[in-house]
C-alpha positions, 0 to 999 in steps of 0.5 A, a space after each residue: 737891538 744888534 749892530 746888524 739890525 741897527 745898520 739895516 734900519 739906518 740903510 733903509 732910512 738913508 738909501 742914497 747916503 749908503 749908495 754914495 758911501 759904497 761908490 766912494 769906497 769902491 772908487 778908492 779901492 779901484 785906485 789902489 788896484 794897480 799897486 797891488 802885486 800879483 800875477 801877471 805883473 800889473 802896471 804901477 802907473 795910474 793914468 788920468 783916463 783910468 781914474 776918470 773912468 773909475 770915478 764915472 763907473 763908481 759914481 753911477 752906483 749912487 743912482 742904482 736904486 732909481 735907474 737900475 737897468 740904466 746904471 748896469 748899462 753905464 757901468 758895463 760900458 765904462 768898465 769895458 772901456 777901462 779894460 781896453 785902455 788899461 790892464 787893471 780891470 779888476 778894480 772896475 769889475 765891482 761896479 757892474 757886479 753891484 749894478 747887476 745885483 741891483 737889477 735882479 733885486 728891483 726888477 723881475 726875474 726875466 729882466 734881471 737874467 736878460 740884462 745880466 747875460 747881456 752885460 756878461 757877454 759885452 764884458 767878455 767880448 771886451 776882455 777877449 779883445 783886450 787880451 788878444 782872444 785868449 779866453 783861458 785867462 782867469 780874468 775873462 772867465 771870472 767876469 762872467 762868473 761874478 756877474 752870474 753870481 750877482 744876478 742869482 743872489 739878487 734874484 734870491 733876495 727879491 724872491 725872499 722879500 716878495 715872500 715876506 711881503 706876501 706873508 705880512 699881507 696874509 697876516 694883515 688880512 687875517 687880522 682884519 678878518 678876525 677883527 671884522 668877525 669879532 665886531 660882527 659877533 658883538 653886533 649880533 650879540 648886542 641885537 640878541 640881548 636887545 631883543 631879549 630885553 624887549 620881549 621879556 619886559 614889554 608884555 609884563 610892563 603892558 599888563 602892569 600899565 593896564 592893570 594900574 590904570 584899572 586900579 586907579 579908576 576903581 580904587 574908590 568906586 569898586 575896591 574889590 576890582 582895584 585889589 584884583 588889578 593890584 594883585 595882577 600888577 604884583 604878579 606881573 612885576 614878579 614875573 618880569 623880575 624873574 625873567 630879567 634875573 634869568 637873562 642877567 644870570 646868563 650874561 654873567 655866567 663865565 667858565 661854564 661851556 655847558 651853560 645855556 645861552 638863552 633864557 629857558 622859554 619855549 612853547 611848553 609855556 604857551 598855556 601859561 603865556 596865554 593865561 597871563 594875557 587873559 588875566 589882563 582882559 584879552 580873550 585868546 583862542 589858540 590851536 596847536 596842530 600836528 604832532 608836538 615834538 622836542 624843538 631846537 632851543 633857538 627855534 623854540 625860543 623864537 616861536 615863544 617870543 613871536 607869540 608873546 610879542 604879537 599878543 603884547 601888540 594886540 593888547 596894547 594897540 588893537 581896538 579888539 579884545 580877542 586874538 587867535 593863535 595857531 601853532 602847526 608842527 609840520 614835518 620840516 617846519 613850525 608855523 606860528 600864526 596870529 590873527 587880530 580881528 580888531 579895527 586895524 589899530 594894531 597895524 597902524 600904531 605898530 607900523 608907526 612905532 616901528 618906523 620911529 625909534 620908539 618901537 622894535 616889536 615887528 623888527 625884533 620878530 623879523 630878526 628872530 625868525 631870520 636868525 633861525 633861517 625862517 621867514 616872517 610876515 606881518 601886515 593888515 588882514 583883509 577883514 581889517 585886522 592884523 596878521 602875523 605869520 612866521 615859518 621856522 625850519 625844523 629838522 625832519 622828525 625821527 621815526 619815534 617822533 613821527 608816531 602813528 598820526 597827528 593831533 589837534 589841541 584847541 583852547 579858549 582863554 578869556 
């Protein structure tokens, strides 16, 4: 740290001490002014009244930061009195100059220039009266010049300080905004990973649970059925491990800007997904309407996960063993619809699970739809079953993607 920087730090920490030292030094200089030779000749005598006035004018500077305008008025009045009773005005000119500078630093521009102009005019009038109306005297002109320079310098310092404060405030707000944005992105990424883990594991774990139960009940009575159930358990286990490995690989991948940010899943795997549920004993009828076309990866993944989670809920919670899935490609949106015509158990048990801490299915599907700008609805159907409907926005298809018409595909697995 340089000596100047150390001095500034000390001055900021002890402003009153600095002002007292400044006032003392200025008073000592004022006492020496009558003995400094110059033109015109000065009186060598130093009267008590001049010393008292000098002490009052310089002593007022100790309070200049707290009452800047009042100190300027006091120092100007005392200095004018010293000009009138003595011809050693130069020693007391420093007090109102410093006070004018302080007013400019600590008040607004209008107040500073108004107070400075008033002090200069009062001082000039007193000097003219003391010199018998001779304005040509250099001392009379210097009074106005020095006060004007002090106000200009103080105004410049105040403007610079205000500019520095503004820059610091902007930097603080920018840093705060960056921290808030980083925290928001971390939260969104955490939720995205939680949804992925839930969707990847829930379906396969449900299949494993059901088939393991079947195998346990039929192991002694029907070994063939038990063996088939255990084969499905092994298949589901391999699938969940593969999907978890894919997800972990995405999370661990570094330094590859072209790397995908989501596991490779989409509606192209709808038939395989439905097949995995039918193997677990759920009959699924599905309809694909409109003209299929390449989808944005986020929308494709969201649609796939919504169908997966909906069928998983049907399998776990519904009293029925069948469900209908519909996927409609519209020009500007993708509509995913699932209906379970069960006894309402899915509605009640899913709502109860999501209300506590144990279930995140409905919430996860709603978040997925919202993340791509879509809408999501889920609730009991009039027939006592449960309905899930998601509308996901799509960019308008190109001329090649529109083709000549639309088609419909249907299938029943079970």
